[in-house]
C-alpha positions in Angstrom: -0.4 -43.4 -50.0 1.4 -45.8 -48.4 2.2 -45.8 -44.6 5.9 -46.7 -45.4 8.3 -44.2 -47.5 10.1 -45.1 -50.8 13.3 -45.6 -48.3 11.7 -48.1 -46.1 9.3 -50.6 -45.3 7.7 -51.9 -42.9 10.6 -55.3 -41.0 8.2 -58.4 -39.4 4.8 -56.6 -39.5 5.8 -54.5 -35.9 7.5 -57.6 -34.2 11.4 -56.2 -32.9 13.9 -57.7 -30.4 13.5 -56.1 -27.2 17.0 -55.0 -27.3 16.5 -52.2 -30.0 14.4 -50.8 -27.1 16.2 -51.0 -24.0 19.2 -49.4 -26.1 17.3 -46.9 -26.8 16.2 -46.1 -22.7 19.8 -46.7 -21.5 22.0 -44.7 -23.9 20.0 -41.7 -24.5 16.9 -39.9 -25.3 14.9 -41.8 -27.6 14.6 -40.6 -31.1 12.2 -41.1 -34.1 14.0 -43.7 -35.1 14.7 -45.5 -32.0 10.5 -45.5 -32.7 11.0 -46.7 -35.7 13.1 -49.5 -35.6 10.5 -50.3 -32.7 8.0 -49.9 -34.5 8.8 -51.7 -37.9 8.3 -48.9 -39.9 9.9 -46.4 -41.5 10.5 -42.9 -39.9 8.7 -40.4 -42.3 5.7 -42.7 -40.8 7.0 -41.7 -37.5 6.8 -38.4 -38.7 3.7 -38.9 -39.9 1.9 -40.4 -36.9 3.3 -37.9 -34.8 2.3 -35.3 -36.7 -0.9 -36.2 -37.1 -0.7 -36.6 -41.0 -3.7 -37.9 -42.8 -3.0 -41.7 -45.1 -1.8 -43.6 -41.9 -3.6 -47.0 -41.0 -4.9 -47.5 -37.9 -2.7 -50.1 -37.3 0.0 -48.6 -38.4 -0.9 -46.0 -35.3 -1.6 -48.2 -32.6 1.5 -49.9 -33.4 4.2 -46.7 -33.7 2.1 -45.0 -30.3 2.9 -48.0 -29.0 6.7 -48.1 -29.5 6.8 -44.2 -29.1 5.0 -44.8 -24.8 7.0 -47.9 -24.2 9.9 -45.9 -25.1 8.9 -42.5 -23.3 9.6 -41.3 -26.4 9.0 -36.7 -26.9 8.9 -35.4 -30.2 11.5 -33.2 -30.5 10.7 -29.6 -31.1 13.9 -28.4 -32.1 14.4 -31.2 -35.0 15.7 -29.9 -38.0 17.0 -26.6 -36.3 20.8 -26.0 -35.6 22.1 -27.8 -32.0 24.8 -26.7 -30.9 28.0 -29.4 -30.3 27.3 -30.2 -27.1 23.6 -30.8 -27.8 22.0 -28.5 -24.9 19.3 -26.4 -25.7 20.9 -23.4 -23.0 17.1 -23.6 -21.3 15.6 -24.3 -18.3 12.1 -25.4 -17.2 10.5 -23.9 -14.1 7.3 -24.6 -12.4 6.0 -22.8 -9.8 3.3 -22.9 -7.9 1.7 -19.5 -9.2 3.2 -16.6 -11.3 0.6 -14.4 -8.3 2.0 -16.1 -5.8 4.9 -13.3 -4.6 7.0 -16.4 -3.1 7.0 -18.2 -6.4 7.5 -14.6 -8.0 10.6 -14.3 -6.2 11.8 -17.9 -6.6 11.4 -17.4 -10.6 13.7 -14.3 -10.9 16.5 -15.7 -8.3 16.4 -18.6 -10.9 16.4 -16.0 -14.1 19.2 -14.1 -12.3 21.1 -17.1 -11.7 20.5 -18.4 -15.5 21.1 -15.2 -17.2 24.6 -14.6 -15.4 25.2 -18.1 -17.7 23.5 -17.1 -20.5 20.5 -19.3 -20.2 16.7 -19.0 -20.7 14.4 -19.9 -18.8 11.0 -21.6 -19.4 8.2 -20.9 -16.8 4.6 -22.0 -15.9 2.4 -21.8 -13.1 1.1 -25.1 -11.5 -2.3 -23.9 -9.6 -2.1 -27.5 -8.1 -3.3 -28.9 -10.6 -2.0 -32.7 -11.5 -3.1 -32.8 -14.3 -1.9 -29.3 -15.1 2.0 -30.4 -13.2 2.3 -33.1 -15.9 1.4 -31.1 -19.0 3.9 -28.7 -18.5 6.7 -30.8 -17.3 5.8 -32.9 -20.5 6.0 -29.4 -22.9 9.0 -28.5 -21.3 10.9 -32.2 -22.2 9.5 -31.4 -25.6 11.1 -28.2 -25.9 14.9 -30.1 -24.4 15.3 -28.4 -21.8 18.6 -29.0 -20.2 17.4 -28.7 -16.3 14.2 -28.8 -14.4 13.1 -27.0 -11.8 9.6 -28.2 -10.7 7.0 -27.1 -7.6 5.2 -30.3 -7.8 1.5 -31.0 -6.1 1.0 -34.8 -7.5 1.5 -37.7 -4.8 4.3 -39.5 -7.1 6.6 -37.9 -10.0 7.8 -41.5 -10.7 6.6 -40.4 -14.1 10.5 -38.7 -14.2 11.8 -41.4 -14.2 12.4 -42.0 -17.7 14.3 -38.4 -18.0 16.3 -39.0 -14.6 18.0 -41.9 -16.6 18.6 -39.9 -19.0 20.8 -37.7 -16.8 18.8 -34.0 -16.8 18.6 -32.6 -13.7 16.3 -32.1 -11.5 15.7 -29.9 -9.0 12.3 -29.5 -6.5 11.9 -26.3 -4.8 9.6 -25.7 -2.3 7.9 -29.4 -1.4 10.2 -32.7 -1.8 9.6 -35.5 -4.1 8.2 -38.7 -4.4 8.8 -41.8 -6.5 11.9 -40.3 -7.4 15.4 -39.3 -6.0 16.4 -36.1 -6.7 17.5 -33.3 -5.8 15.6 -30.8 -3.5 15.8 -27.2 -1.8 12.7 -27.1 1.2 12.2 -24.6 3.8 11.9 -26.1 7.5 7.7 -26.1 7.2 7.4 -27.4 10.8 9.9 -25.6 12.6 8.7 -22.8 11.6 5.1 -23.0 11.4 6.4 -24.3 15.6 8.2 -21.2 16.3 5.4 -18.9 14.4 3.1 -21.4 17.7 6.1 -20.9 20.1 5.5 -17.6 20.0 1.8 -16.6 20.2 1.6 -19.1 23.1 4.3 -16.9 24.6 2.2 -13.7 24.5 0.0 -15.7 26.5 -2.5 -17.0 24.0 -4.0 -20.3 25.0 -7.0 -20.4 21.9 -5.4 -20.1 18.9 -6.5 -21.1 15.2 -4.8 -22.7 12.5 -5.8 -21.4 8.8 -4.1 -23.4 6.4 -3.2 -24.7 2.4 -5.8 -27.8 1.2 -4.3 -30.9 3.2 -2.6 -32.8 0.3 -0.2 -30.8 -0.1 2.8 -31.7 1.4 3.9 -28.4 3.2 0.7 -27.9 4.4 1.2 -31.2 6.1 4.5 -30.5 7.5 3.7 -26.8 8.6 -0.3 -28.6 10.8 2.2 -30.5 12.2 4.8 -28.3 13.2 1.2 -26.1 15.3 -0.3 -29.3 16.7 3.4 -30.5 18.0 3.8 -26.7 19.4 0.7 -27.1 20.8 0.9 -30.7 22.4 4.3 -28.5 24.0 2.5 -26.2 26.0 0.0 -28.7 27.2 -3.0 -26.9 24.9 -5.4 -29.8 23.9 -6.5 -29.9 20.1 -9.2 -29.8 20.1 -9.4 -26.6 21.4 -8.2 -25.3 18.2 -9.6 -24.5 15.3 -8.1 -26.0 12.5 -9.3 -24.9 9.1 -8.2 -26.1 6.3 -8.9 -26.2 2.2 -8.5 -22.6 2.3 -6.2 -21.3 -1.2 -7.0 -18.1 -1.4 -7.9 -14.1 -0.1 -10.9 -14.4 -0.4 -11.8 -18.0 0.8 -9.9 -17.6 4.1 -11.3 -14.0 4.5 -15.1 -16.0 4.6 -13.3 -18.9 7.2 -11.6 -15.8 9.8 -15.4 -14.4 9.5 -17.0 -17.9 10.6 -14.8 -17.8 13.6 -15.5 -14.6 15.2 -19.4 -15.6 14.9 -19.1 -18.5 17.2 -19.0 -18.8 21.2 -15.5 -18.3 22.0 -13.6 -16.8 19.1 -9.0 -17.2 19.4 -7.8 -14.9 20.7 -4.5 -15.4 18.4 -4.2 -17.1 14.6 -2.0 -18.6 12.8 -2.1 -18.0 8.9 0.1 -21.1 7.5 0.0 -19.6 3.7 0.9 -16.0 2.8 -2.4 -15.8 0.8 -4.0 -17.7 3.9 -3.0 -14.4 6.0 -3.9 -12.0 3.4 -7.3 -12.9 3.4 -7.4 -13.1 7.8 -6.0 -9.5 7.2 -9.0 -8.4 5.0 -11.3 -10.0 8.0 -9.6 -9.0 10.5 -10.0 -5.4 9.5 -13.5 -6.1 8.8 -14.4 -6.7 11.9 -12.3 -3.9 13.6 -10.6 -6.6 15.2 -7.4 -6.2 13.7 -5.8 -4.3 17.4 -7.2 -7.7 20.1 -6.3 -10.0 17.7 -2.7 -12.0 17.1 -1.6 -13.0 14.1 1.2 -14.8 12.8 1.5 -15.6 8.6 4.0 -18.5 7.2 6.0 -16.3 4.3 5.8 -12.7 4.3 3.5 -11.0 3.3 3.1 -7.7 0.9 3.1 -4.6 2.8 2.9 -6.5 5.8 5.5 -4.4 7.2 3.4 -1.1 6.1 -0.4 -2.3 8.0 -1.0 -0.9 11.1 0.2 -3.0 13.6 2.6 -4.8 10.9 2.1 -8.4 10.0 4.4 -11.0 11.8 5.7 -14.1 10.0 7.6 -16.4 9.7 9.6 -15.6 6.4 11.0 -18.3 3.9 14.0 -17.3 1.6 12.5 -17.4 -1.3 15.5 -15.9 -3.1 17.7 -18.1 -1.6 15.6 -21.2 -2.7 15.6 -20.4 -6.6 19.2 -19.7 -6.3 20.2 -22.5 -4.6 18.3 -24.7 -6.6 19.7 -23.0 -10.0 23.3 -23.6 -8.5 22.2 -27.5 -8.2 21.2 -27.9 -11.6 24.4 -26.0 -13.2 26.3 -28.7 -11.0 24.5 -31.6 -12.6 25.0 -29.9 -15.9 28.9 -29.4 -15.3 29.1 -33.2 -14.1 28.3 -33.3 -10.4 27.0 -36.9 -10.0 27.2 -37.5 -6.4 24.5 -38.2 -4.5 21.1 -36.1 -4.2 21.4 -33.6 -2.1 18.0 -32.1 0.1 19.0 -28.4 0.7 16.6 -27.2 4.0 16.5 -23.8 4.5 15.9 -21.6 7.6 13.0 -19.7 8.6 13.2 -16.6 10.7 10.9 -14.7 12.8 10.5 -11.1 12.1 8.2 -9.5 14.6 6.1 -6.2 13.4 3.4 -5.9 15.7 0.3 -8.4 14.9 1.9 -11.2 16.9 3.4 -9.5 19.9 -0.5 -8.4 20.8 -1.5 -9.8 24.0 -4.9 -12.2 24.8 -8.0 -9.7 25.4 -8.5 -8.7 28.7 -12.1 -10.9 28.9 -10.1 -14.0 27.5 -7.4 -14.4 29.7 
């Protein structure tokens, strides 16, 4: 079987005017025909290569894949289906940290509520703070030709999205700001919120504070750490006297880290849990040690049933519903023709005093 179809032949050994590539990149999403033209083969040959069919020479496969990469071509899973006149699929792609996390679940619900009102479906995937998983999920969304993306990201640079942004696909980043591209974002005021939590503990008389936080390569964790340290500095507390434990990402590692704090001399009288799953691990450890009534605790982001514990868990609460709603509104505004400069929306946090953050230092620690 020939590497070409019956109506088109390979042209000039793959030599193609670069204007073909420029045209495909600048005007619209590249199609299989663009790839065929650039590779100098027929459309059916491109189809066989993309679909992994046999009887295509290695040289032709290499030429087709090289052309596809140069055009940032993504196979269209909807090809052959009936398409709406406006070319839209009435779908959004949503990437969240983890569906297990209540914060991510609330963002997801808010996006779905906004999308449902417009007859739009939402494809959702979990990031699990894995850069490879991030790009794989985004690529899967794009192959399904979603009309817009709402993304929580972890990779150091999101420049891989530049071709999609040039094509006009709305992309809104939530929880964490992007790097390498300019696009809309909706985030909490992490630094100010962490400073608020720390200041509240200091105002109760605590001088031995511990910070338990997420991975330091995550931007939100960096911002919360900065807020904690800045507030210590303003209060004249040496940062060297405040244990900083990072790299925690779930309840169990946080529980073990908290237990270790109380194995040493001069354990903290107050703890700032800088992520909701971290805070849950701290709660478990304090109850295991019987220290929940004499060790103050403030968490960043609310925790399930935190108001029903004794004492209730004091938290700096984010507003994930507002974050998801605003992100969806930005995507739909872009789809409706808003071409204004990218916006960064900062959603404020608030302190919910429930008891754990209002505990005074132990008498022997004053």
